[in-house]
C-alpha positions in Angstrom: 87.6 -31.4 -119.7 83.9 -32.7 -120.2 84.7 -32.5 -124.2 87.5 -35.3 -123.8 85.3 -38.7 -123.7 87.9 -40.3 -121.4 87.6 -37.5 -118.8 84.2 -36.9 -119.1 83.3 -40.8 -118.3 85.2 -40.1 -114.5 84.3 -36.6 -113.7 80.8 -35.9 -112.1 80.9 -32.1 -112.0 82.9 -29.1 -111.2 84.3 -27.2 -108.3 83.9 -23.4 -108.4 85.9 -20.8 -106.3 84.0 -18.0 -105.3 86.3 -15.2 -104.7 85.8 -13.2 -108.3 82.2 -13.5 -108.5 81.9 -9.7 -108.4 83.7 -9.6 -111.9 81.5 -12.4 -113.4 77.9 -12.9 -114.1 76.1 -16.1 -112.6 74.6 -16.3 -116.4 78.2 -18.4 -116.9 76.8 -20.9 -115.0 73.6 -21.4 -116.7 75.7 -21.6 -119.9 77.8 -24.4 -118.2 74.6 -26.3 -117.1 73.2 -26.4 -120.5 76.4 -27.6 -121.9 76.8 -30.0 -119.7 73.1 -30.6 -118.1 74.4 -34.1 -116.2 77.5 -32.6 -114.4 76.9 -30.9 -111.1 78.2 -27.4 -110.4 79.8 -27.2 -106.7 80.4 -24.0 -105.1 83.7 -24.3 -102.8 86.3 -22.5 -100.7 83.7 -19.6 -99.8 85.6 -17.1 -97.3 85.9 -13.3 -96.5 89.1 -12.2 -97.5 90.2 -8.6 -96.9 92.8 -6.0 -98.2 95.6 -5.0 -96.2 94.2 -2.1 -94.8 91.4 -4.1 -93.3 91.4 -6.6 -90.2 91.1 -10.3 -91.1 88.4 -10.9 -88.6 85.4 -8.3 -88.0 83.4 -9.8 -85.2 79.7 -9.3 -85.7 79.8 -7.8 -89.2 76.4 -8.1 -90.9 77.4 -7.0 -94.3 80.0 -10.3 -94.0 77.0 -12.4 -93.3 75.0 -10.9 -95.9 77.6 -11.6 -98.9 77.5 -15.3 -97.8 73.8 -14.9 -98.1 73.6 -13.1 -101.3 76.1 -15.8 -102.9 74.3 -18.8 -101.8 71.1 -17.0 -103.2 72.5 -16.0 -106.5 74.3 -19.3 -107.5 71.4 -22.0 -106.3 69.0 -19.8 -108.8 71.8 -20.6 -111.4 72.1 -24.6 -111.2 74.5 -25.0 -108.4 73.6 -27.6 -105.9 75.9 -26.9 -103.0 77.8 -24.4 -101.6 81.0 -25.0 -99.1 82.6 -22.7 -96.9 86.7 -22.7 -96.7 86.9 -22.2 -93.1 84.2 -22.6 -90.6 86.2 -22.1 -87.7 89.7 -19.9 -87.1 91.0 -17.8 -84.3 90.9 -14.5 -83.7 93.4 -13.6 -86.3 91.7 -15.4 -89.0 94.4 -18.4 -88.7 96.1 -20.6 -88.2 97.4 -20.6 -91.7 100.7 -21.6 -92.5 101.0 -18.8 -95.6 99.7 -16.3 -93.1 96.7 -15.9 -95.6 94.3 -14.7 -92.6 90.6 -14.4 -93.3 87.3 -14.3 -91.5 85.0 -17.4 -90.6 81.5 -18.3 -89.5 82.8 -19.0 -86.0 85.9 -17.3 -84.4 87.5 -19.2 -81.2 88.8 -17.1 -78.3 91.4 -19.6 -77.0 92.5 -17.2 -74.5 89.0 -16.7 -72.9 88.0 -20.3 -73.7 85.0 -18.7 -75.7 83.8 -18.9 -79.4 81.7 -16.3 -81.2 79.1 -17.1 -83.8 79.4 -14.4 -86.5 76.2 -13.3 -88.6 78.1 -15.7 -91.6 77.1 -18.6 -89.4 73.6 -17.3 -89.4 73.3 -17.1 -93.0 74.7 -20.8 -93.5 72.0 -21.8 -90.9 69.3 -20.7 -93.0 70.3 -23.0 -95.7 71.8 -25.6 -93.6 68.8 -26.1 -91.1 66.1 -25.5 -93.9 67.2 -27.0 -96.9 68.2 -30.6 -96.2 70.0 -32.9 -98.8 67.7 -34.1 -101.3 65.8 -30.7 -102.0 65.2 -29.4 -105.1 65.3 -25.8 -106.6 61.9 -24.5 -107.7 60.8 -21.2 -109.4 59.5 -18.4 -107.0 57.6 -15.4 -108.2 57.1 -12.6 -106.1 55.8 -9.1 -106.4 58.1 -6.2 -105.0 59.6 -3.0 -106.8 62.7 -3.0 -104.6 66.0 -4.4 -106.4 67.3 -5.3 -102.6 65.1 -8.3 -102.2 66.8 -11.5 -103.1 65.1 -14.8 -103.0 65.4 -18.3 -103.7 63.2 -21.3 -102.9 63.2 -25.3 -102.7 61.1 -28.3 -102.1 62.4 -30.9 -99.8 61.9 -34.5 -100.0 59.0 -34.3 -97.4 57.2 -31.8 -99.7 57.6 -28.6 -98.0 58.3 -25.7 -99.8 61.0 -23.3 -98.5 61.5 -19.9 -99.6 64.6 -17.8 -98.2 64.5 -13.7 -98.8 67.2 -11.3 -97.8 66.5 -7.5 -97.7 69.6 -6.0 -98.4 68.3 -2.4 -98.6 68.3 0.2 -96.0 64.4 0.5 -96.0 61.4 -2.0 -94.6 59.9 -3.8 -97.5 56.7 -5.8 -98.3 57.0 -8.9 -100.3 54.0 -10.9 -101.8 54.5 -14.5 -102.7 52.3 -16.2 -104.9 51.3 -20.0 -104.3 49.0 -21.5 -107.0 47.8 -24.0 -104.1 48.2 -21.5 -100.7 47.3 -18.2 -102.3 49.1 -15.1 -101.4 51.5 -14.6 -98.6 52.4 -11.0 -97.4 56.0 -10.9 -95.8 57.4 -7.9 -94.1 60.9 -7.5 -94.6 62.8 -5.2 -92.5 65.8 -3.5 -93.7 68.9 -5.5 -93.9 67.2 -8.8 -92.5 67.1 -12.5 -93.6 64.1 -14.8 -93.4 62.9 -18.3 -94.1 59.5 -19.0 -94.9 58.0 -22.5 -94.8 54.8 -23.6 -96.4 53.2 -27.1 -95.1 
């Protein structure tokens, strides 16, 4: 589309569904950005699907929250400017949906009990929506840690705050050193399977 002169003029960016990321490298996002640096890349229709032997809604699933965190961290480290959930609120069955394509959601409503439940996916999204406001810019981050389980991304807000988001997906506690040329070193203790937001003022 971008190679077509007419279409290029009326197209601002690309929306990318997240479902099959496990089968593809995030480096493809780099390639797309390098080819068309004036076009945005936006992640869309994110949701936790399930296979037939699983329940669509798994209340309190930490691993599903980790999947959201991992995805957002990975793709924003590769030029993606936003990440959109497909269904923020669903019922206990993962619907309603006319095609019976039931899925999980950050907030689950139990209409019978007049209750709603905030899932770990909700809190994963909260790390970003609360601390990375519109207008923030991705920045490089240097950490020292010998674990492959530490995922990280960093931004600077329009107010000049540096926001660092870390996730330890491993089953052991980790120590992470963040190096900042202005502030010096910061030691962060990251317990197993935890999410963290660090703000430099």
